[in-house]
C-alpha positions as CSV (number, residue, x, y, z in Angstrom):
1,M,287.8,29.1,89.5
2,S,286.3,31.5,92.1
3,Q,284.7,31.6,94.7
4,Y,281.2,32.6,93.4
5,V,281.5,29.7,91.3
6,A,282.6,27.7,94.7
7,D,279.8,28.6,96.1
8,I,277.1,28.2,93.5
9,D,278.8,24.5,93.3
10,E,277.7,24.2,97.5
11,A,274.5,25.4,96.6
12,L,273.7,23.6,94.2
13,K,274.7,20.5,95.9
14,R,272.8,21.3,98.4
15,L,269.7,21.7,96.4
16,L,270.5,18.8,94.5
17,D,270.2,16.8,98.2
18,L,266.8,18.6,98.6
19,R,264.6,17.3,95.3
20,R,266.2,14.0,96.3
21,K,264.6,14.0,99.6
22,V,261.0,16.2,98.3
23,V,260.3,13.5,95.0
24,P,259.4,10.5,97.2
25,D,256.4,13.2,98.3
26,V,255.0,14.2,95.1
27,G,251.6,12.9,94.4
28,V,251.7,12.2,98.1
29,H,252.1,15.6,100.2
30,D,249.8,18.5,98.7
31,Q,253.1,21.1,99.1
32,A,255.3,18.6,97.5
33,M,255.4,19.5,93.5
34,E,254.8,23.1,94.7
35,R,258.2,22.6,96.6
36,L,259.5,20.7,93.8
37,G,259.0,23.7,90.7
38,L,260.5,26.4,93.4
39,I,263.5,23.7,93.2
40,Q,263.7,23.5,90.0
41,A,263.6,26.8,89.6
42,S,266.4,27.8,91.8
43,L,268.7,24.8,89.8
44,A,267.7,26.7,86.6
45,N,268.6,29.9,87.7
46,L,271.7,28.6,89.9
47,V,272.9,27.2,86.9
48,K,272.9,30.0,84.8
49,A,274.9,32.6,87.6
50,R,277.6,29.5,87.8
51,D,277.9,29.5,83.8
52,Q,277.8,33.1,84.2
53,E,280.1,34.0,86.6
54,D,282.4,31.2,85.1
55,Q,282.4,33.0,81.5
56,L,283.1,36.1,83.3
57,G,286.2,34.5,85.2
58,K,287.8,33.1,81.9
59,G,288.1,36.9,81.2
60,K,284.7,37.5,79.1
61,S,282.8,40.6,79.4
62,I,279.6,41.2,81.3
63,H,278.0,41.2,78.0
64,D,279.3,38.5,76.4
65,A,279.5,36.2,79.3
66,L,274.8,37.4,79.6
67,S,274.3,36.5,76.4
68,Q,276.5,33.3,76.0
69,I,274.0,31.4,78.2
């Protein structure tokens, strides 16, 4: 596993922890749903980036790595 993939995995863990803290506030605080949406979008982008980096680490071309995700 490349260092990029490991760094992205760490970022994913931090975002998941943040999401766990925000979810109970949905419906209570006005900004909570917006924050949750931003967190979800960031999670999706990081998962795509991690999968692409993983494919590149396995020797796939950039085109192949991007087209499989």
